[in-house]
C-alpha positions in Angstrom: 6.2 -18.2 19.4 5.0 -14.7 19.0 2.1 -12.6 20.9 0.1 -14.5 23.2 -3.6 -12.8 22.9 -4.2 -9.6 22.1 -7.6 -7.4 21.6 -7.4 -6.4 17.9 -10.1 -3.6 18.7 -7.8 -2.0 21.2 -4.7 -2.2 18.9 -6.5 -0.6 16.2 -7.5 2.3 18.6 -3.9 2.4 19.5 -2.5 2.7 15.8 -5.1 5.2 15.0 -3.2 8.0 15.9 -0.1 6.7 14.1 -1.9 6.0 10.9 -4.1 8.8 10.2 -4.0 12.5 10.5 -6.3 15.2 9.7 -5.1 17.0 6.1 -6.3 19.7 4.1 -8.4 17.5 2.1 -9.9 15.0 4.8 -8.5 12.3 7.0 -5.0 11.3 5.5 -3.8 7.6 5.8 -0.3 6.4 5.9 1.0 4.2 2.7 4.2 3.0 1.7 5.7 2.0 -1.7 6.6 -1.7 -1.4 10.0 -2.7 -3.2 9.6 -4.4 -6.3 11.8 -5.6 -9.3 9.4 -4.1 -11.8 11.4 -1.1 -13.3 8.1 0.6 -14.5 7.4 1.2 -10.8 10.7 3.6 -10.2 8.9 6.9 -10.4 5.5 6.1 -9.1 4.3 7.0 -5.6 2.2 3.6 -5.6 3.1 0.5 -7.4 1.8 -1.4 -10.4 1.5 -5.2 -9.4 3.5 -8.0 -11.2 -0.1 -9.9 -11.1 -3.4 -9.3 -12.3 -2.9 -7.5 -15.6 -0.8 -4.7 -14.1 -3.4 -3.4 -11.6 -2.7 -0.6 -9.5 -1.6 -1.2 -5.6 -1.6 1.2 -2.7 0.0 -0.5 0.3 -1.1 0.6 3.7 0.9 0.9 6.8 -0.2 -1.0 10.1 -3.0 -3.6 10.8 -4.7 -4.6 14.0 -4.4 -8.2 13.4 -1.4 -10.6 13.7 -2.1 -13.2 10.9 0.5 -16.0 11.1 0.7 -16.1 7.2 0.5 -12.4 6.5 2.7 -11.5 3.3 3.1 -7.8 4.5 6.6 -6.7 5.3 7.1 -6.9 9.1 8.2 -3.2 9.5 4.9 -1.9 8.0 3.1 -4.2 10.9 5.4 -3.8 13.7 7.1 -0.6 13.1 4.3 1.6 11.7 5.8 5.1 12.8 9.1 4.5 11.0 7.5 3.7 7.5 5.4 5.4 5.0 4.0 9.0 4.2 0.6 10.3 4.7 -1.8 10.9 1.5 -5.5 12.2 1.2 -8.1 9.8 0.0 -8.0 12.3 -3.6 -4.3 11.9 -4.0 -4.5 7.9 -3.6 -7.4 7.6 -5.9 -5.7 10.0 -8.5 -2.6 8.2 -8.3 -3.9 4.8 -8.6 -5.9 5.6 -11.4 -2.9 7.1 -13.0 -1.0 4.0 -12.3 -3.7 1.6 -13.7 -3.8 3.7 -17.2 -0.1 3.3 -17.0 0.0 -0.5 -15.9 -2.9 -1.1 -18.7 -0.8 0.3 -21.4 2.2 -1.5 -20.6 0.0 -4.8 -20.6 -1.2 -4.2 -24.0 2.1 -3.5 -25.3 3.5 -6.7 -24.0 0.4 -8.6 -25.3 0.7 -7.3 -28.7 4.3 -8.1 -28.8 3.7 -11.9 -28.3 1.0 -12.0 -31.0 
């Protein structure tokens, strides 16, 4: 039946040391690259969404909630030590911007092809 009663604040505190660390450019956070069937994601650190006009997505590891209908992969929630890599905020921002530009260019290519 799942977990019976838990304190999300305590769970969040216990996850903080697993999901964050001090890095050269500030506090780094753990992210993972969600699997996707989209071939344009192959060499990217983060992924381009198959929805929302090719928006760029950075999937985080860990959560202090246990939502019944959560769409996150189970290992990212239940086993955060085993998945993901640490990235600085600057690295995340630069990768997301690059992905968004790439995603937008592939979206406009698809649109122009269908006209």
